[in-house]
N, CA, C and O atoms as a GROMACS GRO file, in nm:
protein
  632
    1MET      N    1   8.192   9.046  13.754
    1MET     CA    2   8.174   9.141  13.646
    1MET      C    3   8.126   9.064  13.523
    1MET      O    4   8.188   8.966  13.483
    2ASP      N    5   8.016   9.109  13.464
    2ASP     CA    6   7.957   9.045  13.347
    2ASP      C    7   7.997   9.124  13.222
    2ASP      O    8   7.955   9.239  13.205
    3ILE      N    9   8.078   9.064  13.136
    3ILE     CA   10   8.127   9.132  13.017
    3ILE      C   11   8.051   9.079  12.896
    3ILE      O   12   8.047   8.959  12.872
    4LYS      N   13   7.992   9.170  12.820
    4LYS     CA   14   7.922   9.132  12.698
    4LYS      C   15   8.021   9.140  12.582
    4LYS      O   16   8.082   9.244  12.558
    5VAL      N   17   8.037   9.029  12.511
    5VAL     CA   18   8.128   9.024  12.398
    5VAL      C   19   8.049   9.052  12.271
    5VAL      O   20   7.963   8.973  12.232
    6GLU      N   21   8.079   9.163  12.207
    6GLU     CA   22   8.013   9.198  12.082
    6GLU      C   23   8.071   9.112  11.970
    6GLU      O   24   8.187   9.072  11.976
    7PRO      N   25   7.990   9.083  11.867
    7PRO     CA   26   8.045   9.006  11.755
    7PRO      C   27   8.156   9.084  11.684
    7PRO      O   28   8.151   9.207  11.675
    8PHE      N   29   8.254   9.011  11.636
    8PHE     CA   30   8.363   9.071  11.561
    8PHE      C   31   8.307   9.127  11.431
    8PHE      O   32   8.223   9.062  11.368
    9LYS      N   33   8.351   9.244  11.391
    9LYS     CA   34   8.314   9.297  11.260
    9LYS      C   35   8.434   9.279  11.169
    9LYS      O   36   8.548   9.303  11.212
   10PRO      N   37   8.413   9.238  11.045
   10PRO     CA   38   8.526   9.226  10.953
   10PRO      C   39   8.600   9.359  10.946
   10PRO      O   40   8.539   9.464  10.929
   11HIS      N   41   8.732   9.354  10.958
   11HIS     CA   42   8.814   9.474  10.951
   11HIS      C   43   8.956   9.436  10.910
   11HIS      O   44   8.988   9.318  10.898
   12GLY      N   45   9.039   9.536  10.888
   12GLY     CA   46   9.177   9.509  10.851
   12GLY      C   47   9.256   9.636  10.828
   12GLY      O   48   9.209   9.747  10.853
   13PHE      N   49   9.378   9.617  10.781
   13PHE     CA   50   9.466   9.730  10.751
   13PHE      C   51   9.564   9.686  10.644
   13PHE      O   52   9.579   9.567  10.617
   14THR      N   53   9.630   9.784  10.582
   14THR     CA   54   9.726   9.756  10.475
   14THR      C   55   9.860   9.820  10.508
   14THR      O   56   9.866   9.936  10.550
   15ILE      N   57   9.967   9.744  10.490
   15ILE     CA   58  10.104   9.796  10.501
   15ILE      C   59  10.155   9.813  10.358
   15ILE      O   60  10.160   9.717  10.282
   16PHE      N   61  10.194   9.935  10.323
   16PHE     CA   62  10.248   9.965  10.190
   16PHE      C   63  10.400   9.965  10.200
   16PHE      O   64  10.456  10.024  10.292
   17CYS      N   65  10.467   9.899  10.105
   17CYS     CA   66  10.613   9.894  10.107
   17CYS      C   67  10.666   9.874   9.965
   17CYS      O   68  10.589   9.851   9.871
   18GLU      N   69  10.798   9.882   9.951
   18GLU     CA   70  10.859   9.862   9.820
   18GLU      C   71  10.861   9.715   9.781
   18GLU      O   72  10.844   9.682   9.664
   19ASP      N   73  10.882   9.626   9.880
   19ASP     CA   74  10.893   9.484   9.847
   19ASP      C   75  10.859   9.399   9.969
   19ASP      O   76  10.875   9.443  10.083
   20LEU      N   77  10.812   9.278   9.944
   20LEU     CA   78  10.787   9.177  10.047
   20LEU      C   79  10.876   9.058  10.014
   20LEU      O   80  10.874   9.007   9.902
   21ARG      N   81  10.955   9.014  10.111
   21ARG     CA   82  11.045   8.901  10.088
   21ARG      C   83  11.013   8.789  10.185
   21ARG      O   84  11.006   8.809  10.306
   22GLU      N   85  10.993   8.670  10.130
   22GLU     CA   86  10.964   8.552  10.212
   22GLU      C   87  11.096   8.489  10.254
   22GLU      O   88  11.180   8.456  10.170
   23GLU      N   89  11.115   8.472  10.384
   23GLU     CA   90  11.237   8.414  10.438
   23GLU      C   91  11.221   8.263  10.455
   23GLU      O   92  11.109   8.213  10.462
   24LYS      N   93  11.333   8.190  10.460
   24LYS     CA   94  11.330   8.045  10.481
   24LYS      C   95  11.264   8.007  10.612
   24LYS      O   96  11.211   7.897  10.627
   25THR      N   97  11.267   8.098  10.709
   25THR     CA   98  11.210   8.072  10.841
   25THR      C   99  11.059   8.086  10.843
   25THR      O  100  10.995   8.061  10.945
   26GLY      N  101  10.999   8.126  10.729
   26GLY     CA  102  10.855   8.146  10.724
   26GLY      C  103  10.815   8.290  10.753
   26GLY      O  104  10.697   8.324  10.743
   27GLN      N  105  10.912   8.373  10.790
   27GLN     CA  106  10.882   8.513  10.817
   27GLN      C  107  10.878   8.592  10.686
   27GLN      O  108  10.935   8.551  10.586
   28THR      N  109  10.811   8.706  10.691
   28THR     CA  110  10.809   8.797  10.578
   28THR      C  111  10.885   8.923  10.618
   28THR      O  112  10.861   8.980  10.724
   29THR      N  113  10.978   8.966  10.531
   29THR     CA  114  11.050   9.091  10.553
   29THR      C  115  10.983   9.199  10.468
   29THR      O  116  10.966   9.183  10.347
   30TYR      N  117  10.946   9.309  10.533
   30TYR     CA  118  10.887   9.423  10.465
   30TYR      C  119  11.000   9.520  10.435
   30TYR      O  120  11.063   9.572  10.527
   31VAL      N  121  11.027   9.546  10.306
   31VAL     CA  122  11.137   9.632  10.265
   31VAL      C  123  11.082   9.769  10.224
   31VAL      O  124  10.988   9.777  10.144
   32GLY      N  125  11.140   9.875  10.279
   32GLY     CA  126  11.100  10.011  10.240
   32GLY      C  127  10.956  10.042  10.276
   32GLY      O  128  10.878  10.080  10.189
   33VAL      N  129  10.922  10.026  10.403
   33VAL     CA  130  10.784  10.049  10.448
   33VAL      C  131  10.753  10.199  10.447
   33VAL      O  132  10.832  10.280  10.495
   34TYR      N  133  10.636  10.234  10.391
   34TYR     CA  134  10.590  10.372  10.391
   34TYR      C  135  10.504  10.395  10.514
   34TYR      O  136  10.430  10.306  10.556
   35GLY      N  137  10.514  10.515  10.572
   35GLY     CA  138  10.424  10.553  10.681
   35GLY      C  139  10.291  10.594  10.621
   35GLY      O  140  10.226  10.516  10.551
   36ASP      N  141  10.250  10.717  10.647
   36ASP     CA  142  10.123  10.766  10.594
   36ASP      C  143  10.136  10.817  10.451
   36ASP      O  144  10.036  10.825  10.379
   37ALA      N  145  10.259  10.850  10.407
   37ALA     CA  146  10.273  10.913  10.276
   37ALA      C  147  10.403  10.873  10.207
   37ALA      O  148  10.502  10.838  10.271
   38MET      N  149  10.398  10.878  10.074
   38MET     CA  150  10.516  10.862   9.990
   38MET      C  151  10.541  11.000   9.929
   38MET      O  152  10.458  11.052   9.854
   39TYR      N  153  10.656  11.060   9.961
   39TYR     CA  154  10.691  11.190   9.907
   39TYR      C  155  10.786  11.169   9.790
   39TYR      O  156  10.877  11.087   9.797
   40THR      N  157  10.764  11.244   9.682
   40THR     CA  158  10.846  11.225   9.563
   40THR      C  159  10.877  11.359   9.496
   40THR      O  160  10.799  11.453   9.502
   41ASP      N  161  10.994  11.364   9.431
   41ASP     CA  162  11.028  11.482   9.352
   41ASP      C  163  11.018  11.451   9.203
   41ASP      O  164  11.063  11.530   9.120
   42ILE      N  165  10.961  11.336   9.169
   42ILE     CA  166  10.940  11.298   9.029
   42ILE      C  167  10.814  11.368   8.979
   42ILE      O  168  10.711  11.363   9.046
   43PRO      N  169  10.820  11.433   8.862
   43PRO     CA  170  10.699  11.499   8.811
   43PRO      C  171  10.593  11.397   8.768
   43PRO      O  172  10.624  11.283   8.733
   44LEU      N  173  10.467  11.440   8.774
   44LEU     CA  174  10.356  11.355   8.729
   44LEU      C  175  10.361  11.338   8.579
   44LEU      O  176  10.405  11.431   8.510
   45PRO      N  177  10.319  11.226   8.524
   45PRO     CA  178  10.278  11.103   8.592
   45PRO      C  179  10.399  11.028   8.647
   45PRO      O  180  10.508  11.032   8.590
   46ILE      N  181  10.377  10.960   8.760
   46ILE     CA  182  10.483  10.887   8.828
   46ILE      C  183  10.471  10.739   8.795
   46ILE      O  184  10.366  10.678   8.814
   47SER      N  185  10.580  10.683   8.746
   47SER     CA  186  10.584  10.538   8.721
   47SER      C  187  10.674  10.476   8.826
   47SER      O  188  10.796  10.488   8.820
   48LEU      N  189  10.612  10.408   8.922
   48LEU     CA  190  10.689  10.340   9.026
   48LEU      C  191  10.743  10.209   8.970
   48LEU      O  192  10.674  10.139   8.896
   49SER      N  193  10.867  10.177   9.005
   49SER     CA  194  10.923  10.050   8.958
   49SER      C  195  10.858   9.932   9.029
   49SER      O  196  10.851   9.822   8.975
   50GLN      N  197  10.810   9.956   9.151
   50GLN     CA  198  10.751   9.847   9.228
   50GLN      C  199  10.675   9.904   9.347
   50GLN      O  200  10.717  10.004   9.406
   51LEU      N  201  10.564   9.842   9.382
   51LEU     CA  202  10.488   9.876   9.503
   51LEU      C  203  10.421   9.748   9.552
   51LEU      O  204  10.354   9.679   9.475
   52SER      N  205  10.440   9.718   9.678
   52SER     CA  206  10.381   9.598   9.737
   52SER      C  207  10.290   9.636   9.853
   52SER      O  208  10.304   9.743   9.912
   53MET      N  209  10.198   9.547   9.884
   53MET     CA  210  10.104   9.568   9.995
   53MET      C  211  10.084   9.437  10.069
   53MET      O  212  10.076   9.330  10.009
   54ALA      N  213  10.077   9.447  10.200
   54ALA     CA  214  10.037   9.333  10.284
   54ALA      C  215   9.903   9.373  10.345
   54ALA      O  216   9.897   9.462  10.430
   55ILE      N  217   9.797   9.307  10.302
   55ILE     CA  218   9.662   9.339  10.347
   55ILE      C  219   9.624   9.241  10.457
   55ILE      O  220   9.611   9.121  10.432
   56HIS      N  221   9.605   9.292  10.578
   56HIS     CA  222   9.570   9.209  10.694
   56HIS      C  223   9.420   9.212  10.714
   56HIS      O  224   9.360   9.319  10.722
   57LEU      N  225   9.358   9.093  10.722
   57LEU     CA  226   9.213   9.080  10.737
   57LEU      C  227   9.182   9.008  10.867
   57LEU      O  228   9.245   8.906  10.898
   58PHE      N  229   9.086   9.058  10.943
   58PHE     CA  230   9.045   8.998  11.070
   58PHE      C  231   8.894   8.975  11.069
   58PHE      O  232   8.818   9.058  11.019
   59ASP      N  233   8.851   8.861  11.123
   59ASP     CA  234   8.708   8.831  11.130
   59ASP      C  235   8.684   8.720  11.231
   59ASP      O  236   8.778   8.665  11.287
   60GLU      N  237   8.557   8.689  11.253
   60GLU     CA  238   8.522   8.572  11.332
   60GLU      C  239   8.570   8.449  11.254
   60GLU      O  240   8.568   8.451  11.131
   61PRO      N  241   8.612   8.344  11.322
   61PRO     CA  242   8.652   8.222  11.251
   61PRO      C  243   8.534   8.163  11.174
   61PRO      O  244   8.419   8.174  11.216
   62ARG      N  245   8.565   8.101  11.061
   62ARG     CA  246   8.464   8.036  10.977
   62ARG      C  247   8.510   7.895  10.946
   62ARG      O  248   8.630   7.867  10.939
   63ASP      N  249   8.413   7.807  10.927
   63ASP     CA  250   8.445   7.668  10.896
   63ASP      C  251   8.481   7.647  10.750
   63ASP      O  252   8.550   7.551  10.716
   64VAL      N  253   8.435   7.736  10.663
   64VAL     CA  254   8.462   7.722  10.520
   64VAL      C  255   8.524   7.852  10.469
   64VAL      O  256   8.497   7.959  10.523
   65PRO      N  257   8.606   7.842  10.365
   65PRO     CA  258   8.665   7.964  10.308
   65PRO      C  259   8.555   8.058  10.257
   65PRO      O  260   8.446   8.014  10.222
   66THR      N  261   8.586   8.186  10.253
   66THR     CA  262   8.493   8.286  10.203
   66THR      C  263   8.561   8.367  10.093
   66THR      O  264   8.682   8.384  10.094
   67THR      N  265   8.482   8.415   9.998
   67THR     CA  266   8.536   8.496   9.889
   67THR      C  267   8.521   8.644   9.923
   67THR      O  268   8.414   8.690   9.962
   68ILE      N  269   8.630   8.717   9.906
   68ILE     CA  270   8.635   8.860   9.933
   68ILE      C  271   8.687   8.928   9.806
   68ILE      O  272   8.778   8.877   9.741
   69THR      N  273   8.630   9.043   9.772
   69THR     CA  274   8.679   9.122   9.660
   69THR      C  275   8.765   9.235   9.716
   69THR      O  276   8.718   9.316   9.796
   70ILE      N  277   8.890   9.240   9.674
   70ILE     CA  278   8.982   9.348   9.713
   70ILE      C  279   8.982   9.451   9.601
   70ILE      O  280   8.992   9.417   9.483
   71LYS      N  281   8.971   9.580   9.638
   71LYS     CA  282   8.972   9.689   9.541
   71LYS      C  283   9.087   9.784   9.576
   71LYS      O  284   9.106   9.819   9.692
   72ILE      N  285   9.162   9.825   9.474
   72ILE     CA  286   9.274   9.917   9.492
   72ILE      C  287   9.253  10.035   9.397
   72ILE      O  288   9.260  10.019   9.275
   73ALA      N  289   9.226  10.153   9.455
   73ALA     CA  290   9.196  10.272   9.375
   73ALA      C  291   9.316  10.367   9.373
   73ALA      O  292   9.377  10.394   9.476
   74GLN      N  293   9.347  10.415   9.255
   74GLN     CA  294   9.452  10.516   9.238
   74GLN      C  295   9.402  10.651   9.289
   74GLN      O  296   9.281  10.668   9.305
   75PRO      N  297   9.491  10.748   9.314
   75PRO     CA  298   9.446  10.881   9.355
   75PRO      C  299   9.344  10.937   9.256
   75PRO      O  300   9.366  10.937   9.135
   76GLY      N  301   9.232  10.985   9.310
   76GLY     CA  302   9.127  11.044   9.228
   76GLY      C  303   9.034  10.943   9.163
   76GLY      O  304   8.935  10.983   9.100
   77GLU      N  305   9.061  10.816   9.176
   77GLU     CA  306   8.979  10.712   9.113
   77GLU      C  307   8.868  10.667   9.208
   77GLU      O  308   8.889  10.655   9.328
   78ASP      N  309   8.752  10.641   9.152
   78ASP     CA  310   8.638  10.592   9.229
   78ASP      C  311   8.653  10.440   9.246
   78ASP      O  312   8.705  10.372   9.158
   79PHE      N  313   8.607  10.388   9.359
   79PHE     CA  314   8.615  10.244   9.382
   79PHE      C  315   8.534  10.164   9.280
   79PHE      O  316   8.561  10.046   9.257
   80GLU      N  317   8.433  10.227   9.219
   80GLU     CA  318   8.352  10.156   9.119
   80GLU      C  319   8.437  10.113   8.999
   80GLU      O  320   8.412  10.008   8.940
   81THR      N  321   8.538  10.193   8.964
   81THR     CA  322   8.621  10.162   8.847
   81THR      C  323   8.760  10.113   8.886
   81THR      O  324   8.844  10.091   8.798
   82ALA      N  325   8.785  10.096   9.015
   82ALA     CA  326   8.918  10.057   9.063
   82ALA      C  327   8.953   9.915   9.021
   82ALA      O  328   8.866   9.832   8.995
   83TRP      N  329   9.085   9.890   9.014
   83TRP     CA  330   9.134   9.755   8.988
   83TRP      C  331   9.090   9.667   9.104
   83TRP      O  332   9.099   9.708   9.220
   84SER      N  333   9.042   9.548   9.073
   84SER     CA  334   8.997   9.460   9.181
   84SER      C  335   9.025   9.315   9.146
   84SER      O  336   9.046   9.279   9.030
   85PHE      N  337   9.025   9.232   9.250
   85PHE     CA  338   9.038   9.088   9.231
   85PHE      C  339   8.964   9.017   9.342
   85PHE      O  340   8.954   9.066   9.455
   86ASP      N  341   8.912   8.900   9.309
   86ASP     CA  342   8.846   8.815   9.408
   86ASP      C  343   8.948   8.718   9.464
   86ASP      O  344   9.034   8.668   9.392
   87THR      N  345   8.939   8.693   9.593
   87THR     CA  346   9.028   8.597   9.656
   87THR      C  347   8.948   8.515   9.756
   87THR      O  348   8.859   8.567   9.824
   88GLU      N  349   8.981   8.389   9.765
   88GLU     CA  350   8.917   8.302   9.863
   88GLU      C  351   9.010   8.294   9.983
   88GLU      O  352   9.125   8.253   9.970
   89VAL      N  353   8.960   8.332  10.100
   89VAL     CA  354   9.043   8.333  10.220
   89VAL      C  355   8.990   8.232  10.320
   89VAL      O  356   8.870   8.212  10.334
   90ASP      N  357   9.083   8.170  10.389
   90ASP     CA  358   9.051   8.072  10.492
   90ASP      C  359   9.061   8.142  10.627
   90ASP      O  360   9.170   8.162  10.681
   91LEU      N  361   8.947   8.179  10.681
   91LEU     CA  362   8.942   8.249  10.809
   91LEU      C  363   8.921   8.147  10.920
   91LEU      O  364   8.819   8.147  10.989
   92SER      N  365   9.021   8.059  10.936
   92SER     CA  366   9.010   7.957  11.040
   92SER      C  367   9.060   8.013  11.173
   92SER      O  368   9.126   8.117  11.178
   93LEU      N  369   9.027   7.943  11.279
   93LEU     CA  370   9.058   7.988  11.414
   93LEU      C  371   9.208   8.004  11.434
   93LEU      O  372   9.286   7.914  11.402
   94LEU      N  373   9.248   8.120  11.487
   94LEU     CA  374   9.388   8.142  11.524
   94LEU      C  375   9.417   8.065  11.652
   94LEU      O  376   9.337   8.067  11.745
   95LYS      N  377   9.529   8.000  11.656
   95LYS     CA  378   9.571   7.930  11.778
   95LYS      C  379   9.653   8.028  11.861
   95LYS      O  380   9.772   8.046  11.837
   96LEU      N  381   9.588   8.092  11.958
   96LEU     CA  382   9.654   8.191  12.041
   96LEU      C  383   9.666   8.141  12.183
   96LEU      O  384   9.577   8.073  12.233
   97PRO      N  385   9.776   8.173  12.250
   97PRO     CA  386   9.790   8.131  12.390
   97PRO      C  387   9.694   8.209  12.479
   97PRO      O  388   9.661   8.324  12.449
   98ASP      N  389   9.650   8.147  12.588
   98ASP     CA  390   9.567   8.217  12.685
   98ASP      C  391   9.659   8.305  12.769
   98ASP      O  392   9.737   8.255  12.850
   99ILE      N  393   9.650   8.436  12.750
   99ILE     CA  394   9.737   8.528  12.824
   99ILE      C  395   9.658   8.612  12.922
   99ILE      O  396   9.708   8.710  12.978
  100GLY      N  397   9.533   8.573  12.944
  100GLY     CA  398   9.452   8.641  13.043
  100GLY      C  399   9.386   8.768  12.997
  100GLY      O  400   9.330   8.842  13.078
  101ASP      N  401   9.390   8.797  12.865
  101ASP     CA  402   9.324   8.919  12.820
  101ASP      C  403   9.173   8.898  12.816
  101ASP      O  404   9.125   8.788  12.788
  102LEU      N  405   9.102   9.003  12.845
  102LEU     CA  406   8.956   8.996  12.847
  102LEU      C  407   8.900   9.096  12.748
  102LEU      O  408   8.960   9.202  12.732
  103PRO      N  409   8.792   9.069  12.682
  103PRO     CA  410   8.728   8.939  12.685
  103PRO      C  411   8.798   8.842  12.592
  103PRO      O  412   8.838   8.879  12.482
  104ALA      N  413   8.812   8.718  12.635
  104ALA     CA  414   8.872   8.615  12.550
  104ALA      C  415   8.774   8.586  12.437
  104ALA      O  416   8.654   8.573  12.461
  105ARG      N  417   8.823   8.577  12.317
  105ARG     CA  418   8.734   8.552  12.203
  105ARG      C  419   8.810   8.484  12.091
  105ARG      O  420   8.929   8.507  12.073
  106PRO      N  421   8.741   8.401  12.017
  106PRO     CA  422   8.806   8.341  11.900
  106PRO      C  423   8.819   8.445  11.789
  106PRO      O  424   8.735   8.533  11.776
  107ARG      N  425   8.924   8.433  11.710
  107ARG     CA  426   8.939   8.524  11.597
  107ARG      C  427   9.021   8.457  11.488
  107ARG      O  428   9.088   8.356  11.509
  108ALA      N  429   9.013   8.517  11.369
  108ALA     CA  430   9.086   8.468  11.253
  108ALA      C  431   9.162   8.585  11.191
  108ALA      O  432   9.117   8.700  11.198
  109HIS      N  433   9.277   8.555  11.130
  109HIS     CA  434   9.363   8.658  11.070
  109HIS      C  435   9.424   8.600  10.944
  109HIS      O  436   9.480   8.490  10.945
  110VAL      N  437   9.413   8.674  10.833
  110VAL     CA  438   9.471   8.632  10.706
  110VAL      C  439   9.551   8.750  10.651
  110VAL      O  440   9.510   8.865  10.665
  111VAL      N  441   9.666   8.721  10.590
  111VAL     CA  442   9.746   8.826  10.525
  111VAL      C  443   9.752   8.795  10.376
  111VAL      O  444   9.796   8.688  10.335
  112LEU      N  445   9.707   8.891  10.295
  112LEU     CA  446   9.718   8.880  10.149
  112LEU      C  447   9.837   8.964  10.107
  112LEU      O  448   9.847   9.082  10.143
  113LYS      N  449   9.928   8.905  10.032
  113LYS     CA  450  10.046   8.978   9.986
  113LYS      C  451  10.028   9.010   9.838
  113LYS      O  452  10.014   8.922   9.754
  114VAL      N  453  10.027   9.140   9.808
  114VAL     CA  454   9.999   9.189   9.674
  114VAL      C  455  10.118   9.270   9.626
  114VAL      O  456  10.170   9.354   9.701
  115GLY      N  457  10.160   9.247   9.504
  115GLY     CA  458  10.262   9.335   9.450
  115GLY      C  459  10.384   9.264   9.399
  115GLY      O  460  10.380   9.147   9.359
  116GLY      N  461  10.492   9.338   9.403
  116GLY     CA  462  10.614   9.289   9.346
  116GLY      C  463  10.622   9.326   9.198
  116GLY      O  464  10.724   9.303   9.133
  117GLY      N  465  10.514   9.382   9.146
  117GLY     CA  466  10.510   9.421   9.006
  117GLY      C  467  10.505   9.572   8.992
  117GLY      O  468  10.508   9.645   9.091
  118THR      N  469  10.496   9.616   8.868
  118THR     CA  470  10.490   9.758   8.840
  118THR      C  471  10.345   9.804   8.841
  118THR      O  472  10.265   9.755   8.761
  119PRO      N  473  10.309   9.896   8.930
  119PRO     CA  474  10.172   9.946   8.933
  119PRO      C  475  10.146  10.042   8.817
  119PRO      O  476  10.240  10.090   8.755
  120PRO      N  477  10.019  10.070   8.787
  120PRO     CA  478   9.990  10.168   8.682
  120PRO      C  479  10.045  10.305   8.720
  120PRO      O  480  10.061  10.334   8.838
  121PRO      N  481  10.074  10.391   8.621
  121PRO     CA  482  10.127  10.524   8.652
  121PRO      C  483  10.031  10.604   8.740
  121PRO      O  484   9.909  10.592   8.728
  122ILE      N  485  10.088  10.684   8.829
  122ILE     CA  486  10.009  10.772   8.915
  122ILE      C  487  10.001  10.906   8.844
  122ILE      O  488  10.103  10.971   8.820
  123THR      N  489   9.879  10.948   8.810
  123THR     CA  490   9.861  11.067   8.727
  123THR      C  491   9.825  11.192   8.807
  123THR      O  492   9.824  11.302   8.752
  124GLN      N  493   9.796  11.176   8.936
  124GLN     CA  494   9.769  11.293   9.021
  124GLN      C  495   9.806  11.260   9.164
  124GLN      O  496   9.812  11.144   9.204
  125TYR      N  497   9.831  11.366   9.242
  125TYR     CA  498   9.860  11.346   9.384
  125TYR      C  499   9.730  11.311   9.456
  125TYR      O  500   9.621  11.347   9.411
  126GLY      N  501   9.743  11.241   9.565
  126GLY     CA  502   9.626  11.198   9.641
  126GLY      C  503   9.658  11.067   9.711
  126GLY      O  504   9.774  11.038   9.741
  127ARG      N  505   9.555  10.986   9.737
  127ARG     CA  506   9.573  10.862   9.811
  127ARG      C  507   9.545  10.739   9.726
  127ARG      O  508   9.446  10.734   9.652
  128ILE      N  509   9.634  10.640   9.736
  128ILE     CA  510   9.603  10.506   9.688
  128ILE      C  511   9.522  10.443   9.801
  128ILE      O  512   9.567  10.438   9.915
  129ARG      N  513   9.402  10.396   9.771
  129ARG     CA  514   9.313  10.343   9.874
  129ARG      C  515   9.284  10.195   9.850
  129ARG      O  516   9.269  10.151   9.736
  130VAL      N  517   9.277  10.121   9.959
  130VAL     CA  518   9.248   9.977   9.953
  130VAL      C  519   9.121   9.951  10.033
  130VAL      O  520   9.103  10.005  10.142
  131ALA      N  521   9.033   9.869   9.977
  131ALA     CA  522   8.908   9.833  10.046
  131ALA      C  523   8.870   9.692  10.003
  131ALA      O  524   8.927   9.635   9.910
  132ALA      N  525   8.772   9.637  10.072
  132ALA     CA  526   8.720   9.504  10.038
  132ALA      C  527   8.569   9.508  10.033
  132ALA      O  528   8.504   9.586  10.104
  133ILE      N  529   8.513   9.424   9.949
  133ILE     CA  530   8.371   9.394   9.954
  133ILE      C  531   8.366   9.260  10.025
  133ILE      O  532   8.410   9.158   9.972
  134TRP      N  533   8.312   9.261  10.146
  134TRP     CA  534   8.326   9.148  10.238
  134TRP      C  535   8.189   9.123  10.300
  134TRP      O  536   8.136   9.209  10.370
  135ASP      N  537   8.134   9.007  10.276
  135ASP     CA  538   7.998   8.975  10.323
  135ASP      C  539   7.898   9.081  10.276
  135ASP      O  540   7.804   9.115  10.348
  136GLY      N  541   7.920   9.133  10.155
  136GLY     CA  542   7.830   9.232  10.099
  136GLY      C  543   7.849   9.373  10.152
  136GLY      O  544   7.775   9.463  10.115
  137LYS      N  545   7.948   9.393  10.237
  137LYS     CA  546   7.973   9.525  10.296
  137LYS      C  547   8.105   9.583  10.244
  137LYS      O  548   8.198   9.509  10.212
  138PHE      N  549   8.110   9.716  10.235
  138PHE     CA  550   8.231   9.787  10.196
  138PHE      C  551   8.316   9.806  10.321
  138PHE      O  552   8.271   9.867  10.418
  139VAL      N  553   8.439   9.753  10.320
  139VAL     CA  554   8.528   9.760  10.436
  139VAL      C  555   8.658   9.831  10.396
  139VAL      O  556   8.738   9.773  10.323
  140PRO      N  557   8.681   9.956  10.443
  140PRO     CA  558   8.807  10.026  10.414
  140PRO      C  559   8.925   9.953  10.480
  140PRO      O  560   8.914   9.908  10.594
  141LEU      N  561   9.036   9.943  10.407
  141LEU     CA  562   9.153   9.871  10.458
  141LEU      C  563   9.280   9.956  10.460
  141LEU      O  564   9.388   9.903  10.486
  142GLY      N  565   9.269  10.085  10.433
  142GLY     CA  566   9.386  10.171  10.444
  142GLY      C  567   9.416  10.248  10.317
  142GLY      O  568   9.355  10.226  10.212
  143SER      N  569   9.512  10.340  10.330
  143SER     CA  570   9.550  10.424  10.217
  143SER      C  571   9.693  10.472  10.233
  143SER      O  572   9.750  10.470  10.342
  144LEU      N  573   9.749  10.516  10.122
  144LEU     CA  574   9.884  10.574  10.119
  144LEU      C  575   9.876  10.703  10.039
  144LEU      O  576   9.839  10.701   9.922
  145ALA      N  577   9.912  10.816  10.101
  145ALA     CA  578   9.913  10.944  10.031
  145ALA      C  579  10.035  10.951   9.940
  145ALA      O  580  10.145  10.909   9.977
  146ILE      N  581  10.015  11.004   9.821
  146ILE     CA  582  10.124  11.033   9.727
  146ILE      C  583  10.131  11.185   9.720
  146ILE      O  584  10.035  11.250   9.677
  147ALA      N  585  10.244  11.242   9.761
  147ALA     CA  586  10.255  11.388   9.770
  147ALA      C  587  10.389  11.435   9.716
  147ALA      O  588  10.487  11.360   9.718
  148PRO      N  589  10.393  11.560   9.665
  148PRO     CA  590  10.520  11.615   9.619
  148PRO      C  591  10.614  11.639   9.737
  148PRO      O  592  10.570  11.671   9.847
  149LEU      N  593  10.742  11.625   9.712
  149LEU     CA  594  10.844  11.644   9.815
  149LEU      C  595  10.832  11.781   9.880
  149LEU      O  596  10.867  11.797   9.997
  150SER      N  597  10.785  11.880   9.806
  150SER     CA  598  10.771  12.016   9.862
  150SER      C  599  10.670  12.020   9.977
  150SER      O  600  10.670  12.116  10.054
  151LYS      N  601  10.585  11.919   9.990
  151LYS     CA  602  10.484  11.914  10.098
  151LYS      C  603  10.535  11.838  10.220
  151LYS      O  604  10.462  11.824  10.319
  152LEU      N  605  10.658  11.788  10.215
  152LEU     CA  606  10.715  11.714  10.328
  152LEU      C  607  10.721  11.804  10.450
  152LEU      O  608  10.778  11.913  10.443
  153PRO      N  609  10.663  11.761  10.564
  153PRO     CA  610  10.667  11.845  10.685
  153PRO      C  611  10.810  11.866  10.733
  153PRO      O  612  10.895  11.778  10.720
  154GLU      N  613  10.835  11.984  10.789
  154GLU     CA  614  10.966  12.014  10.847
  154GLU      C  615  10.985  11.929  10.972
  154GLU      O  616  10.889  11.906  11.045
  155PRO      N  617  11.108  11.881  10.999
  155PRO     CA  618  11.131  11.804  11.121
  155PRO      C  619  11.090  11.884  11.245
  155PRO      O  620  11.122  12.002  11.257
  156GLY      N  621  11.019  11.819  11.335
  156GLY     CA  622  10.976  11.882  11.459
  156GLY      C  623  10.847  11.961  11.447
  156GLY      O  624  10.794  12.008  11.548
  157SER      N  625  10.794  11.978  11.323
  157SER     CA  626  10.667  12.051  11.309
  157SER      C  627  10.550  11.958  11.336
  157SER      O  628  10.561  11.836  11.322
  158LYS      N  629  10.439  12.017  11.376
  158LYS     CA  630  10.321  11.935  11.409
  158LYS      C  631  10.212  11.954  11.309
  158LYS      O  632  10.106  11.893  11.321
   0.00000   0.00000   0.00000
């Protein structure tokens, strides 16, 4: 069987939580992880005491670090005006065991930990969205819906 391995495309995802704690063992504990939405009974504007994000980035391995721009947009905000920062990431080869998965391919994985501080007030319901400008391309990295508690689905409903 001849398997064609397509080139890796830069991609990733974001885990939204209340806090990230670094353990002595080198592990990170994610405290208060949000699923798809944060439901609140606090009236707008909402001032969160803290919001953290772990942004996971995947790409082909590179020999030199690359600069990526991370953008974080508040609900209703355009990415053009979103808060952003540049970061240099080392996308070096991951040392993975050969477990027989096909197709075998080299890959790189970086986790950026953002937060621990007070985010700007949320002035409308909607999604906090995270994206990157990566190799000149716009790469979506996830979102978290902010919704009123009255919109919380009933248990067992679909």
